[in-house]
C-alpha distance (Angstrom), angle and dihedral (degrees) to the residues before:
residue distance angle dihedral
X1 . . .
X2 3.77 . .
X3 3.81 119.7 .
X4 3.83 91.2 -149.5
X5 3.82 108.3 138.5
X6 3.83 90.2 -139.7
X7 3.82 90.9 61.8
X8 3.79 107.4 99.7
X9 3.82 94.7 179.8
X10 3.77 107.9 125.0
X11 3.79 116.3 -112.2
X12 3.82 111.1 -125.4
X13 3.78 111.1 -168.8
X14 3.79 119.6 -135.1
X15 3.78 112.1 -94.5
X16 3.78 130.3 -127.1
X17 3.85 124.1 -132.1
X18 3.82 94.6 -142.0
X19 3.81 93.3 48.2
X20 3.80 90.7 46.5
X21 3.81 90.7 53.0
X22 3.81 88.7 52.3
X23 3.81 92.0 49.4
X24 3.82 92.2 -118.4
X25 3.82 96.9 130.6
X26 3.77 117.0 86.4
X27 3.76 119.5 -156.4
X28 3.83 128.5 -154.1
X29 3.77 119.4 -153.4
X30 3.84 98.3 -150.0
X31 3.84 97.4 53.5
X32 3.80 91.3 44.8
X33 3.77 93.4 50.2
X34 3.79 91.7 47.4
X35 3.77 90.5 47.8
X36 3.82 92.7 51.1
X37 3.82 90.3 52.3
X38 3.79 94.1 47.0
X39 3.79 95.3 53.1
X40 3.80 90.7 43.8
X41 3.81 92.4 62.2
X42 3.77 93.8 55.4
X43 3.78 98.9 38.6
X44 3.83 97.2 44.1
X45 3.82 96.6 112.7
X46 3.79 92.5 56.1
X47 3.82 93.0 45.0
X48 3.80 93.5 48.0
X49 3.80 91.8 47.4
X50 3.81 90.6 53.7
X51 3.82 89.7 45.9
X52 3.75 92.2 55.5
X53 3.81 90.4 49.1
X54 3.80 89.3 48.7
X55 3.80 93.0 51.8
X56 3.78 92.2 49.5
X57 3.81 92.8 49.8
X58 3.80 90.5 45.0
X59 3.79 89.8 54.0
X60 3.78 91.6 50.7
X61 3.83 93.0 47.9
X62 3.77 90.9 47.2
X63 3.79 92.5 53.7
X64 3.79 92.9 47.1
X65 3.79 92.2 49.0
X66 3.79 90.4 44.9
X67 3.79 88.5 59.8
X68 3.80 93.2 46.4
X69 3.80 95.8 43.7
X70 3.83 105.1 25.5
X71 3.79 123.1 -164.0
X72 3.80 130.1 154.3
X73 3.81 102.1 -111.9
X74 3.78 94.3 178.9
X75 3.78 92.8 50.9
X76 3.78 90.8 52.9
X77 3.78 94.3 50.2
X78 3.82 94.4 47.0
X79 3.79 97.9 47.3
X80 3.80 115.1 101.0
X81 3.81 90.1 -153.1
X82 3.81 124.6 27.9
X83 3.79 120.6 -143.6
X84 3.78 103.3 -143.6
X85 3.78 91.2 -162.4
X86 3.80 91.6 60.3
X87 3.80 94.0 40.5
X88 3.88 112.2 104.7
X89 3.82 92.3 -131.8
X90 3.80 93.3 163.9
X91 3.80 91.8 55.2
X92 3.77 93.1 45.3
X93 3.82 93.1 50.5
X94 3.79 94.3 42.7
X95 3.80 91.9 49.1
X96 3.80 93.8 47.3
X97 3.77 95.2 47.8
X98 3.80 94.7 45.0
X99 3.78 91.0 48.0
X100 3.80 92.5 52.5
X101 3.82 91.6 48.1
X102 3.83 95.0 44.2
X103 3.81 92.7 46.9
X104 3.83 94.4 47.4
X105 3.87 95.2 89.4
X106 3.79 90.7 50.5
X107 3.77 93.4 46.6
X108 3.81 85.9 51.3
X109 3.85 87.9 64.9
X110 3.81 87.4 71.3
X111 3.77 90.3 47.8
X112 3.85 89.7 51.9
X113 3.81 90.0 51.6
X114 3.83 90.2 49.7
X115 3.80 90.8 49.6
X116 3.80 94.9 53.2
X117 3.81 92.3 41.6
X118 3.82 90.7 55.7
X119 3.81 89.9 48.5
X120 3.83 92.3 52.9
X121 3.78 93.1 -111.8
X122 3.78 130.4 125.8
X123 3.81 121.1 -113.1
X124 3.80 116.0 -117.1
X125 3.77 137.7 -165.6
X126 3.74 87.5 -120.5
X127 3.80 89.2 56.2
X128 3.83 90.7 50.3
X129 3.79 90.2 51.7
X130 3.77 90.1 47.6
X131 3.78 90.1 54.3
X132 3.77 92.1 52.6
X133 3.80 89.0 52.3
X134 3.83 86.4 68.6
X135 3.81 90.9 54.7
X136 3.86 96.1 118.5
X137 3.80 92.7 54.7
X138 3.80 93.0 42.1
X139 3.77 90.0 52.3
X140 3.80 89.6 49.6
X141 3.83 89.1 52.5
X142 3.80 89.1 53.7
X143 3.80 91.7 47.0
X144 3.85 93.2 47.9
X145 3.83 91.1 48.0
X146 3.82 90.7 52.2
X147 3.84 92.3 47.4
X148 3.83 93.4 46.5
X149 3.78 93.2 47.3
X150 3.81 93.8 45.0
X151 3.85 92.8 49.1
X152 3.85 91.4 47.5
X153 3.78 92.8 48.8
X154 3.82 91.9 44.9
X155 3.80 90.7 53.9
X156 3.84 91.5 50.1
X157 3.78 91.4 47.0
X158 3.80 88.5 51.2
X159 3.78 88.6 53.9
X160 3.81 88.0 57.9
X161 3.77 87.6 88.5
X162 3.81 89.9 59.1
X163 3.77 99.8 39.3
X164 3.82 136.2 26.6
X165 3.78 113.0 -58.6
X166 3.80 91.4 -135.8
X167 3.80 91.2 50.8
X168 3.81 90.6 48.3
X169 3.80 89.6 52.1
X170 3.77 91.6 49.5
X171 3.80 90.1 50.4
X172 3.80 90.6 49.8
X173 3.85 90.9 53.4
X174 3.82 91.4 48.8
X175 3.78 92.0 47.6
X176 3.80 91.2 51.2
X177 3.81 91.1 51.3
X178 3.81 91.0 45.9
X179 3.80 93.0 50.9
X180 3.78 93.6 46.1
X181 3.82 89.8 52.7
X182 3.77 95.5 43.0
X183 3.79 93.6 51.3
X184 3.83 98.2 38.4
X185 3.82 93.8 107.0
X186 3.79 96.2 51.4
X187 3.79 94.1 94.8
X188 3.82 93.2 46.1
X189 3.82 87.8 51.7
X190 3.80 89.8 53.6
X191 3.82 92.6 47.5
X192 3.79 97.8 42.6
X193 3.80 106.9 29.1
X194 3.84 98.7 24.8
X195 3.83 92.3 -126.4
X196 3.72 118.1 166.0
X197 3.81 116.5 -110.3
X198 3.81 96.1 -97.7
X199 3.81 95.4 47.8
X200 3.83 90.7 44.4
X201 3.76 91.8 53.9
X202 3.83 92.2 47.9
X203 3.81 91.2 47.0
X204 3.78 92.5 50.2
X205 3.79 92.5 47.6
X206 3.81 93.5 50.3
X207 3.84 95.0 45.5
X208 3.83 98.8 43.4
X209 3.81 92.9 46.7
X210 3.80 88.6 59.1
X211 3.76 89.9 61.5
X212 3.82 104.9 19.7
X213 3.81 100.9 141.0
X214 3.82 98.4 56.0
X215 3.82 89.8 45.8
X216 3.83 90.3 47.7
X217 3.79 90.1 49.3
X218 3.83 92.5 49.2
X219 3.82 93.5 48.7
X220 3.80 93.0 43.8
X221 3.82 89.9 54.9
X222 3.82 90.0 46.3
X223 3.83 89.4 52.7
X224 3.79 90.0 51.2
X225 3.83 91.0 47.7
X226 3.83 90.8 49.4
X227 3.81 91.8 50.5
X228 3.82 93.3 48.5
X229 3.81 92.8 44.8
X230 3.79 90.6 53.2
X231 3.77 93.0 60.2
X232 3.87 99.6 80.7
X233 3.83 98.7 63.1
X234 3.84 91.3 -60.4
X235 3.82 89.8 -75.7
X236 3.74 94.2 126.9
X237 3.78 90.3 61.9
X238 3.79 87.7 73.5
X239 3.80 85.4 77.5
X240 3.78 104.9 24.5
X241 3.82 99.1 51.4
X242 3.82 92.2 56.8
X243 3.80 86.8 44.1
X244 3.82 90.3 57.6
X245 3.83 91.0 56.3
X246 3.78 90.3 44.7
X247 3.80 88.3 52.8
X248 3.79 89.5 58.5
X249 3.82 87.9 50.4
X250 3.82 89.7 51.1
X251 3.77 92.2 51.7
X252 3.80 91.5 49.7
X253 3.80 92.9 46.0
X254 3.83 90.6 48.3
X255 3.79 94.1 50.4
X256 3.84 106.1 27.5
X257 3.78 110.6 9.9
X258 3.79 122.0 -138.1
X259 3.79 113.4 -83.2
X260 3.82 114.6 -108.7
X261 3.77 92.3 -122.8
X262 3.81 94.9 53.8
X263 3.77 108.6 106.1
């Protein structure tokens, strides 16, 4: 980063995997949020270009899955009452899960850009291709996260017969948030350190839980920023959605640090 005295951007040192595992790295929400915003402004063309590509691929995947697992989406949204017996729940679930898994490698392109942005490097087409080469492990990460989340929620729903249903629902929501935060660095670990899906999930879980509250604070603020930016015709999301991916990159850089060989 520049040593210019007029530069007020906070300096966030590169992290270290071993120190992060020991819980020796302390994070500060304010500097991380400011850093995520600063790198968003200068990397916006790259981020928006990848977003457009992601939207086009998502449209293609949606159409293909719609043919394989058909259901009348318009009829469902326009009905005042929904007959669950006539609702093709199996097709809806299968289509949604497959879409999330199939889109995971392409969503990882944005994570890659956020990682190199946070490390003061420039994204490259070679880096994007390299990210897609990890597609099988990234898809496994998505699958494992779905399974882990589904099992955890199912257990809590099952406890609804023993405790208050409302309390069980609240616990389920909190568990989903906790798991999403704990496993948020799994894909960066696959991209940067070439870990397999299982090791990446474990590494993310161990590292994030050493510094959960600052990460929770950062992501809670990002959620509020995303909600506020969506109010004026969604135009603010042009800046804040890329910022959210850059925030993940900043967290990874602060805790682990991008490997020197990562493009």
